[in-house]
C-alpha positions as CSV (number, residue, x, y, z in Angstrom):
1,M,19.0,-20.2,0.9
2,S,19.5,-16.4,0.9
3,R,18.9,-14.2,-2.2
4,V,22.1,-12.7,-3.5
5,A,22.5,-9.5,-5.6
6,S,23.5,-11.4,-8.9
7,H,22.0,-9.0,-11.4
8,Q,23.8,-6.1,-12.8
9,P,22.4,-2.7,-13.6
10,D,22.0,-3.6,-17.3
11,E,19.4,-6.1,-16.3
12,I,17.6,-3.5,-14.3
13,R,17.7,-1.2,-17.4
14,Q,16.1,-3.9,-19.4
15,L,13.4,-4.3,-16.8
16,L,12.8,-0.6,-16.8
17,E,12.7,-0.5,-20.6
18,A,10.1,-3.4,-20.6
19,G,8.0,-1.5,-17.9
20,R,8.2,1.7,-20.1
21,A,7.0,-0.2,-23.1
22,V,4.1,-1.7,-21.3
23,A,3.1,1.8,-19.8
24,E,3.4,3.5,-23.3
25,G,1.2,0.8,-24.9
26,F,-1.6,1.2,-22.3
27,L,-1.2,4.9,-22.4
28,R,-1.6,4.9,-26.3
29,D,-4.4,2.4,-26.2
30,K,-6.4,3.2,-23.3
31,G,-5.2,6.7,-22.2
32,S,-4.3,5.5,-18.7
33,I,-2.4,2.7,-16.9
34,P,-3.9,0.3,-14.3
35,A,-1.4,-0.4,-11.5
36,M,0.6,-3.4,-12.9
37,M,3.4,-5.8,-12.0
38,L,5.5,-7.5,-14.6
39,A,7.6,-10.4,-13.2
40,I,10.2,-12.6,-14.7
41,S,10.2,-16.2,-13.5
42,P,11.9,-19.3,-14.8
43,E,8.4,-20.3,-16.3
44,G,8.0,-17.0,-18.1
45,L,6.4,-13.6,-17.8
46,V,3.7,-12.9,-15.3
47,L,1.6,-9.8,-15.8
48,H,-0.9,-8.7,-13.1
49,S,-2.9,-5.6,-12.9
50,A,-5.2,-4.1,-10.3
51,A,-8.8,-3.4,-11.2
52,S,-8.5,0.0,-9.3
53,T,-6.2,1.5,-6.8
54,T,-8.4,4.5,-5.7
55,H,-8.5,3.3,-2.0
56,P,-5.7,2.4,0.2
57,E,-7.0,-1.0,0.9
58,V,-7.2,-1.8,-2.7
59,K,-3.6,-0.6,-3.1
60,D,-2.6,-2.9,-0.1
61,D,-4.4,-5.9,-1.7
62,F,-2.6,-5.2,-5.1
63,A,0.7,-5.1,-3.3
64,G,-0.1,-8.3,-1.5
65,A,-1.1,-10.1,-4.6
66,C,2.2,-9.0,-6.1
67,R,4.2,-10.4,-3.4
68,L,2.2,-13.8,-3.5
69,L,2.6,-13.9,-7.4
70,A,6.3,-13.3,-6.9
71,R,6.6,-16.2,-4.4
72,A,4.2,-18.4,-6.3
73,N,6.2,-18.1,-9.5
74,R,9.7,-17.9,-8.0
75,A,10.1,-14.6,-9.6
76,E,13.7,-13.4,-10.4
77,A,12.9,-9.9,-11.1
78,V,9.8,-7.6,-11.0
79,V,8.8,-4.2,-12.2
80,L,5.9,-2.2,-10.8
81,I,4.3,0.2,-13.2
82,L,2.2,3.0,-11.5
83,E,0.5,6.0,-12.9
84,A,0.3,8.8,-10.3
85,W,0.3,12.5,-9.6
86,A,3.5,14.2,-8.4
87,R,4.8,17.5,-7.4
88,I,8.2,18.9,-7.9
89,A,9.7,21.4,-5.4
90,P,10.7,24.6,-6.9
91,E,14.4,25.1,-7.2
92,G,15.7,26.1,-3.7
93,G,12.3,25.8,-2.2
94,Q,10.1,23.3,-0.5
95,L,6.8,21.5,-0.9
96,D,3.9,22.0,1.4
97,A,3.5,18.4,2.6
98,A,-0.1,19.1,3.8
99,I,-1.2,19.3,0.1
100,R,-1.6,16.0,-1.6
101,P,-0.2,15.8,-5.2
102,S,-3.6,14.7,-6.5
103,T,-5.2,18.0,-5.3
104,A,-2.3,20.3,-6.0
105,A,-2.7,22.9,-8.7
106,D,1.0,22.3,-9.6
107,R,0.8,18.6,-10.1
108,I,2.2,16.6,-12.9
109,E,1.2,13.3,-14.3
110,I,3.8,10.6,-14.2
111,V,4.6,7.0,-14.6
112,S,6.7,5.4,-11.8
113,L,8.7,2.3,-12.7
114,C,10.1,0.4,-9.6
115,A,12.3,-2.4,-10.7
116,E,13.7,-5.1,-8.3
117,V,16.1,-8.0,-8.5
118,P,17.6,-9.7,-5.5
119,G,19.5,-7.2,-3.6
120,L,18.9,-4.2,-6.0
121,Q,16.0,-1.8,-6.5
122,F,15.9,1.0,-9.1
123,C,13.2,3.6,-9.7
124,A,12.5,5.5,-12.9
125,I,10.0,8.4,-13.2
126,H,8.7,9.5,-16.5
127,N,6.4,12.7,-17.1
128,I,3.4,11.8,-19.1
129,H,3.0,14.3,-22.0
130,R,-0.4,14.7,-23.6
131,S,-1.8,16.8,-26.5
132,P,-3.9,19.8,-26.0
133,S,-6.9,17.6,-26.5
134,G,-5.8,15.2,-23.6
135,N,-4.5,12.3,-25.6
136,F,-1.3,10.6,-24.8
137,S,1.7,12.0,-26.7
138,H,4.8,10.5,-25.2
139,L,6.7,9.7,-22.0
140,G,9.4,12.1,-20.9
141,D,13.0,11.1,-20.1
142,D,13.7,9.3,-16.8
143,Q,13.6,11.9,-13.9
144,G,13.9,9.0,-11.4
145,I,16.1,8.4,-8.5
146,G,18.1,5.5,-9.9
147,G,19.3,3.0,-7.3
148,A,16.9,3.4,-4.4
149,N,16.0,2.0,-1.0
150,V,12.3,1.9,-1.8
151,Q,10.0,1.8,1.2
152,G,6.3,1.5,1.5
153,R,3.5,-0.8,0.4
154,F,5.1,-1.2,-3.0
155,A,8.6,-2.1,-1.8
156,A,10.2,-5.6,-1.2
157,I,7.9,-7.5,-3.8
158,L,10.4,-10.3,-4.1
159,P,10.6,-12.7,-1.3
160,P,13.7,-12.4,0.8
161,T,14.7,-15.9,0.4
162,F,14.2,-18.4,-2.5
163,P,10.7,-19.9,-2.1
164,T,10.5,-23.6,-1.2
165,D,8.2,-26.0,-3.0
166,I,5.8,-25.8,0.0
167,E,5.9,-21.9,0.1
168,V,5.1,-21.9,-3.7
169,R,2.2,-24.3,-3.2
170,V,0.8,-22.2,-0.3
171,A,1.1,-19.0,-2.2
172,R,-0.8,-20.4,-5.2
173,R,-3.6,-21.7,-3.0
174,V,-3.9,-18.3,-1.3
175,L,-3.9,-16.6,-4.7
176,Q,-6.8,-19.0,-5.7
177,G,-8.7,-17.9,-2.7
178,F,-8.3,-14.3,-3.9
179,G,-9.6,-15.3,-7.3
180,I,-6.2,-14.9,-8.9
181,N,-4.4,-17.6,-11.2
182,P,-0.6,-18.1,-10.7
183,D,-0.1,-16.4,-14.1
184,G,-1.6,-13.2,-12.7
185,T,-5.0,-13.4,-14.5
186,R,-8.2,-13.5,-12.5
187,I,-10.2,-16.7,-12.1
188,N,-13.2,-14.9,-13.2
189,P,-12.5,-14.0,-16.8
190,L,-14.9,-11.1,-16.8
191,L,-12.5,-9.4,-14.3
192,N,-9.5,-9.6,-16.7
């Protein structure tokens, strides 16, 4: 069975608002946000976070775990919540692509929210505002790109077709092998 775009932008907005609320809570309580996925499935919500995303391999592992969790739970919608550095090109200007945002003097701190339902992807980007002492103040308005054709390691988290019972069981076993429960928590509670 093929997935069909049955969700309207209102549902995407609700996903983005939920992602923003989770991001604000973490920023307020911890000062930073681990890479996270919030998935909505027939059985309820699944929240999964990465222990770290400082290395490309860890980012790939996190993205792979998100895809497995979406399949294992027959997720109907997901939102990825990522804290990152970004650079904005000056009006009428261009950015030097050789300079990574994380090392640039003109970088800004953002929260990227990428929501996905079958057939639709939307991205929102919010500046993180901090007090002079560095504490979280608030998130800015959405500076995102709206409907998007997202590409890269964090794209296409939902499976392209509705998972069969066998696919769900296989995904759950693979997750167990990686030390992750189907609800997104880690099997070793010390890692949660």
